[in-house]
N, C-alpha and C positions, 0 to 999 in steps of 0.2 A: 446089624447091631448098632452101628453109629446112628442110623436114621431113627431107631427106637429111642436112643439116648437123647437125641435132639428133640424129638417129639415130646418126650417126657419133660425136658427142660422148658420147652415152650408152653406146655400145658400148665406147668408149675407157675411160671411167670404170669400167664393169663389168669390163673386162679387168684394169685396174690393181687393183681391189678383189679380184678372184679371185687374182691373182698375189700380193698381200700376204697374203691368207688362207692360201694354200698355203705361202708362205714362213714364216709364223708357225707353221703346223702342223708344218713339217718342221724348222725350225732355231731356233725361238724360245728365248731364254734369259731366265730370270727371276732377278733379283738380289734375294736376301733380305738386308736390311740387318743390320748388327751391332746387337745389342740385342733382336732378335726372340726371343720365347719359344717353346720347343717343349715341349709337354706329352706325356708318355709314361708307360707303366706297365712296370715290370720284369717279365720273364717267368720268373724263377726266384728262389728264396729265396737270399739272400746272408747269411752269418753270420761273425763273427769266430771262432767256434768251429771251423768246418769249412773255410772258404775260406782262400786264401793270396794274398799279393801277386802280381800278374801274371795271376790268373785272369780269363778273359773273362766278359762278361755281355752280355745283350741287353735292349732295352726297346722296346715297340711304341708308335708314335705314336697317341695317343688323340683328338686334335683336329686338324682340317686347319689348315695354316698358309696364310693368304691374303695375297697382295700385290697391291694395287690391283684387288681384285675377282677375282683369278685364283688358283686353287689351286696353290700352289707345293710344298707337301709334303702328300701325302694321308694319311688315316687308314690304318693298316696298315703304313706305312713302318717300318723297323726301325733303331734306333740300336745300333751295335755298339761296345762299349767294353771296358775292362779295369779291374781294381782296381789303381790306381797306388800306393796306400798302404794298408797293413793293419796295425793294432796291436791286440792283444788287451788286455783290461782287466788292470790289475795287481792286486797284493794290497794291500789297504787303500787305495791311492791309484791314480788313473789310470782312464780309461774306454776302452772299445772304440771304434775309429774306422776309417773307410774313406774313400778318395777314389776316386770312380767317374768315370774319365775317358772321355769320348766321343771315338771315333776317326773313325767314318764313319757315313753313313746309307745304307741300301739301300731302294730303292723296290720296290713289288710287281712291277714289270715288269723287275726285275733291274738297273736303273740304280743305280750306286753313286757317292757323292761324299764327299770328305774333309770332316770336321766339326771345327770349332773352337768349343767351347762349354764353359760352366762350369755346374755344378749350383747352383741357387739355393735351392730348397726341395724337401722330401720329405714326403709325407703317407701315413700308413699303417704307419709303423715306430714301435713303441711307445717313447715317451720319447726319440726321436732328434731331432736338430736339425742343420741345415746351418750351418757357421760358416766364417769366413775367406774370403779372395779366391780361393782355389783350390777352394772348394766341398767341404770335408771334412765327412762325416757323423759326428757324435759320438753314442755311445750313452748309456744311462742310467747315472747315478752310483749307486754302492752305499754311499756315505758314511753316509747315514741308517741304512741296514740295519746297517752296521758299529757305529755308535754304539748302536743298540738291542741288538745281540747282546752287545757288551762290557758295556754297562750292566746288561743282564739277568743276565749271569754274575757281575758284581760284587754285585748285589743278592742273588742266591741264595747266594753265598759268605758274605755278611754275615749272612744268616739262619742259615746253618749254624754260623757262628762264634759266634752267641749261645748255641747249645746247649752250647758249650764255654767260654763266658765270654771269647771273643776275637773280637768282631765285626769289628774292623779287620783282624786277621789273615785271617779268613775272606773278607772282601771283597777283600783284596789277592790271595789265592790264586784266588778265583773270577774276578776280572777278568783275571788273568794267564793262566789256563787258556783263557778265552774269546778273548783276544787271540792266543794261540798257535794256537788252532783256526782263527781267522779268517785268520791268515797263511798257512795251508796252502791256502786256496781263493782263486781269482780272483774278481773282481767280475762283474757281470752282462755277458754278451756282447751285442754289438750284433747285432740281427737285422733284416734288411730282407726281409720276406716277399714272395712272388710277388704281383703286383698293386699293390704300392706305387707311388704316383704320384711321378714325378720331373719336375721342371720345370727345363729347361736354357735358358740364355740364350746366343745366339750372341755370341762375342767377335770374330769376324771375319765379314765378309759372305760369304754362301754363294750361289754362282751354279749354278743347275740348268738343264739343257736339257730341253725337252719332247720326248717320244717322237714319232717318225714313225709314226702309227697304221697307215698302209698297209703299211709295212715290217714292223711287229710282227705285223700280221694275216697277212702272207705267210709270216713265219717260223713262226707257230703252225700254219698250215694249208698246207703246201707243195703239196698236191694240188688246191688251189682253182684255178679257171680264171681267166684274166686278163680 
């Protein structure tokens, strides 16, 4: 009698466990809290010279995002976004800048979820840095190069002026010519090459549902036997 009771209890617990496992496999949702970092790499080169505001971009997740020991976002998931702000560098002053806004994330199994995140850091873009609360990427400054070019023109003009006994006049002319030439050209463009690492931080919690692997398997192989 006791053995039958124990057997019944064991079977009951086993049935509950299997039911819970099946429920998790079919409808489990994982909540990824705000503040979580998502590491990814941009899949195409972006530049202030060729791109425009509103252009789309994609970046592939390079590290899995884990929540309580479970994989919430796998490697290979794709962040889809757009260039929300684009400014080319000015003449003499100003630098190139972009704001790369993340809109959604797509998993390898085609599941897609809206994404609210801000860019925190970028590695791989020369002399670029992320600034501000909206995650704007700013490019290199050409100020030092401007000073060198104008200073060089002034020096050359001064030397030429010595030949005609008017060094100050020569320096003034040389500096003016260099300044005018520099005003014709923009500063260095911001370039974010393919493979640049972008690190986004969630500004709002992201809830993802896990796939029903049996249904996915059935969809991928409709001729498989039950």
